[in-house]
C-alpha positions in Angstrom: 147.2 -40.8 42.6 149.4 -41.5 46.0 150.3 -39.7 48.7 153.1 -40.4 50.8 153.9 -38.2 54.7 157.8 -38.1 56.2 157.3 -36.1 59.6 160.5 -35.0 61.2 161.4 -31.7 63.8 163.6 -28.6 64.6 164.1 -26.4 66.9 164.3 -22.5 66.3 163.7 -19.0 67.7 161.9 -16.0 66.2 159.6 -13.0 67.2 156.9 -12.1 64.9 155.8 -8.7 64.3 152.4 -6.9 64.6 150.5 -10.0 66.3 149.2 -10.9 69.7 152.0 -9.1 72.2 152.9 -12.3 73.6 154.4 -13.3 70.0 156.1 -10.3 69.4 158.4 -11.1 72.5 161.5 -13.1 71.6 160.2 -17.2 71.8 160.6 -20.5 70.6 158.9 -23.8 69.5 160.1 -27.5 69.0 158.0 -27.5 65.2 156.8 -30.5 64.3 156.7 -30.8 60.2 154.7 -33.2 58.3 155.7 -33.0 54.4 152.9 -34.8 51.7 154.2 -35.3 48.6 152.2 -37.0 45.7 152.7 -38.4 42.7 150.7 -40.8 40.2 153.0 -43.6 38.9 154.9 -46.5 41.3 158.1 -47.8 40.2 159.3 -51.1 39.5 159.8 -51.5 43.1 156.1 -50.5 43.7 156.8 -47.8 45.7 156.0 -43.6 44.8 160.0 -43.1 46.2 161.7 -44.4 48.7 160.6 -43.6 52.2 165.0 -42.9 53.1 165.4 -40.6 50.0 162.6 -38.7 50.9 163.7 -38.5 54.6 166.6 -37.6 53.5 165.6 -34.9 51.6 163.5 -33.2 54.8 166.5 -33.6 56.8 168.4 -31.5 54.3 166.1 -29.0 55.1 165.4 -28.9 58.8 169.2 -28.8 59.2 168.9 -25.1 57.5 166.6 -24.1 60.0 167.6 -26.3 63.4 168.7 -24.3 66.2 168.2 -20.7 64.6 166.7 -18.0 65.1 164.5 -17.2 62.4 164.2 -13.9 61.7 167.7 -13.9 60.7 167.8 -15.9 57.9 167.9 -14.5 54.5 164.6 -16.2 53.3 162.7 -14.2 55.8 164.6 -10.7 55.7 161.6 -9.0 54.0 158.3 -11.3 55.9 157.4 -12.5 59.7 158.8 -15.9 60.0 155.3 -17.1 61.0 154.1 -20.6 60.6 152.6 -20.2 57.1 155.6 -18.1 55.8 158.1 -21.0 57.3 155.6 -24.0 55.9 156.1 -22.1 52.3 159.8 -21.9 52.5 159.7 -25.5 53.2 158.2 -26.4 50.5 160.1 -24.6 47.8 163.2 -25.5 49.9 162.0 -29.5 49.6 160.5 -29.2 45.7 164.2 -28.2 44.5 165.2 -31.7 45.7 162.5 -32.9 44.3 162.7 -31.7 40.8 164.2 -34.7 38.8 162.2 -37.4 40.6 158.2 -38.2 40.3 156.6 -36.6 43.3 155.5 -33.1 44.1 154.9 -31.4 47.4 151.4 -31.8 47.9 151.4 -30.1 51.3 153.5 -28.5 54.5 151.8 -28.6 57.4 154.0 -27.0 60.4 153.2 -26.8 64.0 154.5 -24.9 66.8 152.6 -26.3 69.3 150.6 -29.5 69.9 147.4 -27.4 69.1 148.8 -25.0 66.7 149.4 -25.6 63.2 149.7 -23.9 59.5 149.3 -25.6 56.3 151.0 -24.4 53.1 149.7 -26.3 49.9 151.3 -25.3 46.8 149.2 -23.6 43.3 149.0 -26.4 41.0 
């Protein structure tokens, strides 16, 4: 089994409900996103997937979030825009772009600061 990691970023605001008082105020983060994919077989070039292709897919998903008020996005209309829910959304969006390829999402980690993050691991 091989695993690749790509890191990207986006900036966005959110407002959490029913959590720590401070987080209920409108605030923003410069989010860091770590995308890990896994696969069993290397292609003819000896790679699992071209990093450029993977980075392009990740960039497409980051564009859906960048400079947005996350509470107003459709996918979060019925849930808190927490790091956990954002990680799950990124995994789902990215997996649809990888469907025809030889790799699957192994985990998505979303950092809202240098010291706090949430990781989503899709069920296999």
